C-alpha positions in Angstrom: 36.5 53.9 -26.0 33.2 52.5 -24.6 30.6 51.1 -27.2 26.6 51.9 -26.1 26.2 48.4 -25.5 29.5 48.7 -23.1 28.1 51.8 -21.0 24.7 50.6 -20.6 26.7 47.5 -18.8 28.5 49.5 -16.6 25.5 51.5 -15.5 23.8 47.7 -14.9 26.8 47.0 -12.7 26.8 50.0 -10.6 23.1 50.7 -10.2 22.3 46.7 -9.9 23.8 45.7 -6.9 21.9 49.0 -5.2 18.7 48.1 -6.7 18.6 44.4 -5.6 20.3 44.9 -2.0 17.2 47.6 -1.7 14.9 44.6 -2.9 16.3 41.7 -1.2 16.1 43.7 1.9 12.6 44.6 1.5 11.5 40.5 0.2 13.3 39.8 3.9 11.2 42.2 5.3 8.0 40.8 4.0 8.7 37.5 4.2 9.8 38.0 8.1 6.7 39.7 8.6 4.7 36.9 6.8 6.7 34.1 8.9 6.4 35.8 12.3 2.2 35.8 11.0 2.6 32.3 10.2 4.0 31.7 13.0 1.3 33.2 15.0 -1.5 31.1 13.2 0.5 28.1 14.2 0.9 29.0 17.9 -3.1 29.2 17.6 -3.3 26.0 16.1 -1.0 24.2 18.1 -2.9 26.0 21.3 -6.0 24.6 19.9 -4.9 21.2 19.6 -3.1 21.4 23.0 -6.0 21.8 24.6 -8.4 19.6 22.3 -6.1 16.5 23.2 -5.2 17.3 26.4 -9.2 17.8 27.6 -9.6 14.7 25.0 -7.2 12.7 27.6 -8.8 14.1 30.8 -11.9 13.2 29.9 -11.0 9.5 28.7 -8.9 9.1 32.1 -12.1 10.0 33.9 -13.8 7.8 32.3 -11.5 4.9 32.8 -11.3 5.4 36.6 -14.5 5.1 37.0 -14.8 2.2 34.2 -12.2 0.8 36.6 -14.1 1.3 40.2 -16.9 -0.1 38.6 -15.0 -2.9 37.5 -13.5 -3.6 40.8 -16.9 -3.2 42.8 -18.0 -5.8 40.2 -15.4 -8.2 40.5 -16.0 -7.7 44.2 -19.2 -8.0 44.5 -19.2 -12.0 44.5 -17.0 -12.0 47.6 -18.8 -9.5 49.0 -21.7 -11.4 48.7 -19.9 -14.3 50.2 -18.8 -12.5 53.1 -22.5 -11.3 53.7 -24.3 -14.8 53.5 -21.6 -16.4 55.5 -21.6 -13.7 58.3 -25.3 -14.0 58.7 -25.4 -17.9 58.5 -22.6 -17.8 61.3 -25.3 -15.6 63.1 -27.6 -18.3 63.1 -25.0 -21.1 63.8 -24.5 -18.9 66.7 -28.1 -19.0 67.8 -28.3 -22.5 67.4 -25.9 -23.4 69.0 -26.6 -21.1 72.1 -30.7 -22.4 72.3 -28.9 -25.9 72.0 -26.5 -25.7 75.2 -28.9 -24.0 77.1 -31.9 -26.8 76.6 -29.8 -30.0 75.7 -30.3 -31.2 79.4 -33.3 -29.7 79.8 -35.4 -30.4 77.3 -36.1 -33.4 74.3 -34.1 -33.2 71.0 -37.4 -32.4 69.8 -38.3 -29.1 72.1 -34.8 -27.9 71.2 -35.4 -27.9 67.6 -38.9 -26.2 67.7 -37.1 -24.1 69.4 -34.5 -23.1 67.0 -36.5 -23.1 64.3 -39.2 -20.7 65.6 -36.1 -18.5 66.6 -34.7 -18.4 63.1 -38.0 -18.5 61.2 -38.5 -14.6 62.0 -35.6 -13.8 60.8 -35.0 -11.2 57.8 -32.2 -9.2 56.2 -30.7 -7.9 52.9 -33.9 -5.3 52.4 -36.4 -8.9 53.7 -35.0 -10.9 50.8 -32.4 -13.1 53.5 -33.9 -15.8 55.6 -32.3 -19.3 57.3 -33.1 -22.6 55.9 -32.1 -25.8 58.0 -31.8 -29.7 56.0 -30.9 -32.8 57.9 -27.9 -34.8 56.2 -30.5 -37.3 55.0 -32.0 -34.7 52.7 -35.2 -34.0 54.8 -36.2 -30.6 55.4 -36.2 -29.3 58.5 -36.7 -25.5 58.2 -38.2 -23.5 55.4 -39.8 -20.3 55.8 -40.6 -18.8 53.0 -42.4 -22.7 51.7 -43.3 -24.1 55.0 -44.7 -26.9 53.1 -41.4 -28.4 52.2 -40.8 -29.1 56.1 -40.4 -32.6 57.3 -40.6 -33.6 53.2 -37.0 -35.1 51.3 -35.4 -32.6 49.1 -33.0 -35.1 47.8 -34.4 -34.6 44.1 -34.5 -30.9 43.9 -33.2 -29.4 40.6 -32.6 -26.0 39.7 -33.1 -24.7 36.2 -29.4 -26.1 34.9 -30.5 -29.6 35.9 -28.5 -29.7 38.9 -29.6 -31.4 42.5 -29.4 -28.9 44.9 -29.6 -30.3 47.9 -27.3 -33.4 46.7 -24.7 -31.4 46.4 -25.1 -29.3 49.2 -24.7 -32.7 51.2 -22.0 -33.9 49.5 -19.8 -30.6 49.9 -21.0 -30.8 53.9 -19.3 -34.3 54.2 -16.2 -33.0 52.8 -15.9 -29.7 54.5 -17.8 -28.6 57.8 -18.8 -25.0 55.7 -19.2 -24.9 52.2 -20.5 -22.5 49.5 -22.8 -23.6 46.3 -24.0 -21.9 43.3 -27.2 -22.5 41.8 -29.3 -21.0 39.1 -33.4 -20.2 39.7 -35.4 -17.9 37.7 -37.5 -15.4 40.1 -41.1 -14.9 40.2 -41.0 -11.6 38.4 -39.0 -12.9 35.9 -39.3 -16.7 34.5 -37.6 -16.2 31.4 -33.8 -16.0 32.8 -31.6 -17.8 35.1 -30.4 -15.9 38.1 -27.2 -17.2 39.9 -27.7 -17.6 43.4 -25.2 -18.2 46.3 -26.0 -20.3 49.7 -23.4 -20.8 52.2 -23.8 -23.6 54.3 -23.1 -24.7 58.2 -23.1 -28.3 59.8 -24.4 -28.5 63.7 -22.9 -31.1 64.4 -25.0 -31.7 67.3 -28.0 -33.0 65.1 -25.7 -32.9 61.7 -28.2 -30.4 60.7 -27.0 -28.3 57.7 -27.8 -24.5 58.5 -27.7 -22.2 55.5 -28.6 -19.2 53.6 -28.3 -17.8 50.6 -28.8 -14.2 47.6 -29.3 -13.7 44.3 -26.0 -12.3 43.6 -28.1 -9.7 40.5 -29.9 -8.6 44.1 -26.8 -7.9 45.8 -25.3 -6.4 43.3 -28.2 -4.2 43.1 -27.5 -2.5 46.2 -24.1 -2.2 44.9 -25.1 -0.5 42.0 -26.6 2.4 44.0 -23.9 2.7 46.2 -21.5 3.2 42.7 -23.9 5.6 41.5 -24.2 7.4 44.2 -20.1 7.8 44.5 -20.9 8.4 40.7 -22.7 11.7 41.5 -20.4 13.0 43.8 -17.4 13.7 40.9 -16.1 16.6 39.8 -13.2 18.0 38.3 -12.2 21.5 36.7 -15.2 24.0 36.6 -17.4 21.9 34.5 -16.4 18.5 35.0 -18.8 15.8 35.9 -19.6 12.3 34.7 -22.9 10.5 34.0 -24.1 7.3 33.3 -26.6 5.9 31.0 -28.5 2.1 31.1 -29.4 0.4 27.7 -32.8 1.7 27.8 -31.5 5.5 27.7 -32.7 6.0 31.4 -30.0 8.4 33.2 -28.3 6.8 36.6 -26.5 9.4 37.2 -25.8 13.3 36.2 -24.4 16.5 37.8 -28.7 17.9 36.9 -30.4 15.6 39.4 -34.0 16.2 37.6 -32.6 13.9 35.3 -31.7 11.2 37.3 -34.1 8.2 36.6 -35.6 10.0 33.3 -35.6 8.3 30.2 -34.0 10.4 27.2 -34.0 7.8 24.6 -34.9 10.9 22.3 -32.8 13.4 23.4 -31.7 15.3 20.3 -29.7 18.7 20.5 -29.8 21.8 18.7 -28.7 20.2 15.3 -30.8 16.9 15.3 -27.9 14.8 16.7 -29.9 12.4 19.1 -26.9 12.3 21.9 -28.8 9.4 24.2 -29.2 6.7 21.3 -25.3 8.1 19.8 -24.0 7.4 22.9 -25.7 4.0 23.6 -24.7 3.1 20.2 -20.7 3.8 20.9 -21.2 1.6 24.3 -23.2 -0.9 23.8 -21.5 -1.9 20.8 -18.6 -3.1 22.6 -16.2 0.4 21.5 -15.6 3.7 23.2 -15.0 6.9 21.6 -15.5 10.8 21.3 -19.0 12.3 20.2 -19.7 15.9 19.6 -22.8 17.7 20.1 -24.6 20.4 21.9 -24.7 19.6 25.6 -28.2 20.0 27.3 -26.6 21.9 30.2 -23.7 23.4 31.5 -23.2 23.5 35.1 -21.3 27.0 35.3 -23.9 28.8 32.9 -27.0 26.4 32.8 -27.2 26.8 29.5 -26.8 24.2 26.2 -23.0 24.5 24.7 -20.7 23.1 22.4 -19.8 19.4 24.4 -17.4 16.3 23.6 -17.7 13.4 25.4 -15.5 10.2 25.4 -17.8 7.5 25.9 -17.1 3.6 27.3 -19.6 0.8 27.8 -19.6 -1.3 30.4 -20.8 -4.8 29.1 -21.6 -6.9 32.4 -24.2 -4.3 33.0 -25.1 -2.2 30.0 -24.3 1.1 31.2 -23.0 3.3 28.9 -20.4 5.7 31.0 -19.4 9.2 29.7 -17.5 12.6 30.7 -16.9 15.9 28.3 -15.1 19.1 28.4 -17.2 22.5 26.4 -15.0 23.7 23.7 -15.9 27.3 24.5 -13.4 26.9 27.1 -11.1 26.9 24.0 -12.4 30.1 22.3 -11.7 31.9 25.9 -8.1 30.5 26.3 -7.2 31.1 22.4 -8.7 34.9 22.6 -6.5 35.9 25.7 -3.4 33.8 23.9 -4.1 35.6 21.2 -4.6 39.0 22.5 -1.2 38.4 24.3 0.5 36.8 21.1 -0.5 40.0 18.3 1.0 42.4 21.3 4.2 40.6 21.3 3.8 40.3 17.7 3.5 43.7 16.8 6.1 44.9 19.2 9.0 42.1 16.9 7.5 43.5 14.3 8.5 47.3 14.5 11.9 46.2 15.9 12.3 44.5 12.8 11.4 47.3 10.7 14.2 49.5 12.3 16.4 46.8 12.0 15.8 45.9 8.2 16.0 49.5 7.7 19.6 50.2 9.2 20.7 46.9 7.2 19.6 48.2 4.0 21.4 51.6 4.4 24.5 49.5 5.5 23.9 46.7 2.2 23.3 50.1 -0.4 26.6 51.7 1.0 28.5 48.6 0.5 26.8 47.6 -2.6 27.8 51.3 -4.4 31.6 50.9 -3.2 31.5 47.5 -4.5 30.0 48.6 -7.6 32.6 50.9 -8.2 35.4 48.5 -7.7 33.8 46.3 -10.6 33.2 49.0 -12.3 37.0 49.4 -12.7 37.7 45.9 -12.6 35.6 45.8 -16.0 38.2 48.2 -18.3 40.7 46.3 -16.8 39.4 42.5 -17.8 38.3 43.6 -21.1 41.2 43.7 -23.2 41.7 40.3 -21.4 38.3 39.3 -22.5 38.5 40.1 -26.5 42.3 38.2 -26.2 40.6 35.3 -25.2 37.8 35.3 -27.7 40.7 36.2 -30.4 42.4 32.9 -29.2 39.5 30.5 -28.9 37.8 31.6 -32.4 41.4 30.9 -34.1 40.9 27.1 -32.2 37.2 26.9 -33.4 38.4 27.3 -36.5 41.0 25.2 -36.7 38.8 22.1 -34.8 36.0 23.0 -37.7 38.3 22.6 -39.9 40.1 19.7 -38.9 36.4 17.8 -38.4 35.7 18.6 -42.4 38.4 16.7 -43.2 38.2 14.1 -41.4 34.6 13.5 -42.4 36.0 14.0 -46.3 38.8 11.6 -45.5 35.8 9.0 -44.2 33.6 9.9 -47.1 37.0 9.5 -49.4 37.4 5.8 -48.0 34.3 4.6 -49.0 33.7 6.1 -52.0 37.5 4.3 -52.4 36.5 1.1 -51.7 32.9 1.3 -53.6 35.1 2.3 -56.5 38.1 0.1 -56.7 36.3 -3.2 -57.8 34.7 -1.2 -60.9 37.4 0.4 -61.9 39.5 -2.6 -61.9 36.3 -4.1 -64.1 36.6 -1.3 -66.4 40.2 -1.4 -67.1 40.4 -5.3 -67.6 37.8 -4.8 -70.1 39.5 -2.0 -72.1 42.7 -3.7 -71.5 41.6 -6.7 -72.9 39.7 -4.8 -76.0 43.1 -3.0 -76.8 44.8 -6.6 -77.1 42.0 -8.1 -79.4 42.5 -4.8 -81.7 46.7 -5.0 -81.7 47.1 -9.3 -81.7 44.1 -10.6 -83.2 40.4 -10.1 -85.5 38.1 -7.5 -83.1 34.9 -9.3 -82.8 32.1 -7.1 -83.1 29.6 -9.2 -80.6 33.0 -9.4 -78.1 33.5 -5.4 -78.3 29.5 -4.7 -78.3 29.1 -6.8 -75.1 32.2 -5.4 -73.0 30.8 -1.6 -74.1 28.1 -3.0 -72.2 29.6 -4.3 -68.9 31.6 -0.6 -68.9 28.1 1.2 -69.9 26.8 -0.9 -66.4 29.6 -0.4 -64.2 29.5 3.2 -65.5 26.4 3.4 -63.9 26.7 1.9 -60.8 29.7 4.0 -60.1 27.2 7.0 -60.8 24.5 5.8 -58.3 27.7 5.6 -55.7 28.1 8.9 -56.1 24.3 9.5 -55.5 24.3 7.0 -52.7 26.9 9.2 -50.8 25.8 12.2 -51.7 22.6 11.6 -50.4 24.4 10.1 -47.5 26.3 13.5 -46.7 23.0 15.7 -47.3 21.6 17.8 -44.8 18.1 16.7 -43.6 16.0 19.5 -42.0 12.9 18.1 -41.7 11.8 14.9 -39.6 9.5 12.7 -41.2 8.7 8.8 -40.5 10.7 6.4 -42.6 11.0 2.5 -42.6 13.5 1.0 -40.8 13.6 -1.6 -43.5 14.3 0.6 -46.2 17.3 2.6 -44.1 19.3 -0.6 -43.6 19.2 -1.5 -47.3 20.8 2.2 -48.0 23.3 1.0 -44.9 23.8 -2.6 -47.3 24.4 -0.6 -49.8 26.9 1.7 -48.6 29.0 -0.6 -46.3 28.5 -4.2 -47.0 31.1 -4.0 -50.0 33.6 -2.3 -47.7 32.9 -5.2 -44.5 32.7 -7.6 -46.8 36.6 -7.2 -47.9 37.4 -7.2 -44.2 35.5 -10.5 -43.7 32.8 -9.4 -41.5 28.8 -11.2 -41.8 26.0 -8.8 -41.2 22.9 -10.9 -39.5 20.0 -9.2 -40.4 16.3 -9.5 -38.6 15.0 -6.0 -39.4 10.7 -5.6 -39.2 8.5 -3.3 -41.5 8.1 -0.3 -39.4 8.0 3.1 -39.4 9.9 5.7 -36.8 9.7 9.7 -36.6 12.8 11.2 -36.7 16.0 12.5 -39.2 16.3 10.1 -41.5 20.2 11.3 -42.6 21.0 11.5 -39.3 20.1 8.2 -38.0 22.1 6.7 -41.2 24.9 8.3 -40.1 23.9 7.1 -36.3 24.1 3.6 -38.0 26.9 3.8 -40.3 29.1 5.0 -37.2 28.4 2.4 -35.1 28.8 -0.1 -37.8 32.2 1.6 -38.5 33.2 1.2 -35.1 32.6 -2.5 -35.0 35.1 -2.7 -38.2 37.1 -0.8 -36.2 37.6 -3.2 -33.3 37.3 -6.2 -35.7 41.2 -4.6 -36.8 42.7 -4.9 -33.6 43.0 -8.3 -33.1 42.3 -12.0 -35.1 38.9 -13.3 -35.3 38.2 -16.6 -36.6 34.7 -15.7 -37.3 33.4 -11.9 -37.4 29.6 -10.9 -36.9 27.7 -8.0 -37.0 23.9 -8.9 -35.6 21.3 -6.3 -36.7 17.6 -6.8 -34.6 14.6 -5.3 -34.1 12.5 -5.4 -31.4 9.1 -4.6 -31.5 6.5 -3.7 -28.7 3.1 -2.3 -28.5 4.8 1.3 -27.1 8.3 0.9 -27.8 10.4 0.2 -31.2 14.3 -1.3 -30.4 16.8 -1.7 -33.1 19.7 -3.5 -31.5 23.4 -3.7 -32.8 25.3 -6.4 -31.5 28.7 -7.4 -32.5 31.5 -10.7 -31.4 34.6 -8.2 -31.4 35.5 -8.9 -27.5 33.4 -6.3 -25.9 34.6 -2.8 -24.0 36.3 -3.2 -21.4 34.6 -2.3 -18.0 36.8 0.4 -16.5 35.9 2.8 -19.6 32.2 1.7 -21.3 30.7 4.4 -18.7 32.6 6.9 -20.3 32.1 6.0 -24.4 29.2 9.0 -25.0 31.6 11.5 -23.7 32.8 14.1 -26.4 36.0 13.8 -27.3 36.5 10.3 -25.5 38.0 8.0 -27.9 40.3 4.6 -27.7 41.3 4.8 -31.2 44.6 6.4 -32.4 44.4 10.2 -32.6 45.1 9.5 -36.1 41.8 7.5 -36.4 39.5 8.9 -34.3 38.4 12.5 -33.1 35.5 10.9 -30.1 32.7 12.5 -31.6 30.8 9.9 -33.2 29.4 8.0 -30.3 29.4 11.4 -28.8 27.3 12.7 -31.9 25.3 9.6 -32.4 23.8 10.3 -29.1 23.0 13.7 -29.7 21.0 12.7 -32.7 19.0 10.1 -31.0 18.1 11.5 -27.4 18.2 15.5 -28.9 16.8 15.2 -32.2 14.6 11.7 -32.1 13.4 11.5 -28.6 14.9 8.4 -28.2 17.8 6.6 -26.3 20.7 4.8 -26.6 22.4 2.4 -24.8 25.8 0.3 -24.5 26.4 -2.9 -22.4 28.7 -6.1 -23.1 26.9 -9.5 -23.7 28.3 -12.8 -23.7 25.5 -15.6 -26.1 25.4 -18.8 -28.0 25.5 -18.7 -31.9 25.6 -21.5 -34.0 26.4 -23.2 -30.8 29.7 -21.4 -30.2 30.1 -18.3 -27.4 31.0 -15.0 -28.3 31.6 -12.0 -26.5 30.8 -8.5 -27.5 29.4 -4.7 -27.2 25.5 -4.5 -27.8 23.6 -1.3 -28.7 20.4 -0.4 -27.9 18.7 2.3 -29.6 14.9 2.9 -28.3 12.5 5.0 -29.8 8.4 5.4 -28.2 6.3 3.2 -31.0 3.8 5.3 -33.3 0.3 4.3 -34.2 -0.1 3.2 -37.4 -2.9 6.3 -38.4 -0.6 8.5 -37.3 1.8 7.3 -39.8 0.0 7.0 -42.8 
């Protein structure tokens, strides 16, 4: 016959699996739906991230290519300048040699020199900046079209702006080699503050021992190179709206897709949000950095309208140029919209299929669950009696174990009382026997009888106090309180020291006057249990000296009680198991293994502390000892909490 609770349990067994399967299938369907939605969002986010990263890489590569091109042209500009002026000097040399060969047998040297000077004086090149000069190996100027007043004068003491003797260096180089380059530094009439690098090429005309040469400012030659470079940059296009633009340090646009911007100073250009476009670009470029900027571009080539733009900027320090290009973010939104539509369409179809599959699986699981629940119901009846039999057997076993625990505790109590009472009872017996003998064999001295009765009364009072002490020890304490450690160990001394003294065990105490919070009697049981363990360990072998050290260590945060003996320590193979329930190293007649297990439960669960054990070797009174060390640690309480 089943009870009402058992009937409810049967129904629970029967219908719960069906309900759980239905709920699980529903949850799985919802989770899969959510997961699909999350996947959609992640895919769109990944698309956005990939687009940004890909385009950031594209614009960086485009700027880097232009930067490398400019660097290459800049590096080669000096070589190109040298080739240019050398070609010019070779042309002048050829013309000079032609005149010499034609007239050397017809005219005098002075006449030929005049013809040469007249032929070279009017020649100009490199946008009318270039000209030829002639100097003698002695340092006298023969031809100088720009400054004719220098002709027929010595220029040996002529210095450039860095203090170099210009002509002396040329003559020195010409004596070593018939043609050579020389670098000079001059300021320009239009800029007297700065010094500009000028390269000259000089070639010796041996028939007259003349030096024919020309020169060009590297800066002027580079300006030609810059025009060609900017012209090339203005032709660069990539993707639909990609172009590269260049700005100088003043904010003038040197190259731009919008031709009307070229040559304009747009230093104060800002977008719709007040972002100073040109200034921020120059701030990145001229500080020797490179990086990305986001702003509203003034014009998008495809639409001719402003559009949000991300640009990459890199500075070309030698010319103080900012090189930049960018991409428009609205292209990303178009791609995302197209991709989102496609993904959502696929997602809808997959979700429909998922729901159909989920519904089918739910039905299958429900049928299987109903079948299993019926099987469980039948098995429940079969195992009910077995469970009842096991319960009955376990109760009988628990009763026996409880009785054994009570008997063990009572035995320990009786043993402790016996140790405490043995000496006082012996004293009472001796006193009473003495009085009896006095009555039988001699005259009774009244004062001796009174003195003996007083001793018996004192001893009886001690026995009564001992009973009270052990009664307090076994009295259960329900509420935790603050108690003084020093007081606890005084009680321990009253209960244990006589017994330990009989075993020649010496207790050495160094205890601070501090308070801890917890069950006082339970903590007392822990300490007594640890002392009993040390006492039992001392009995297993012979020791010259038997010590138990009890110390306290107080810090700002913790209070630690340290119990240490010199009984040789605990075997390292079992030291990790000593706090386990029913683990004991004692003979089965002396130990149940509950002591240290219960001590750990009291300290950690009832008093929120910790207890650990280890072996330690130490020196005491110049002798080496080894023993077990128990550390009991509690959190330090504030003084006001104690009061």
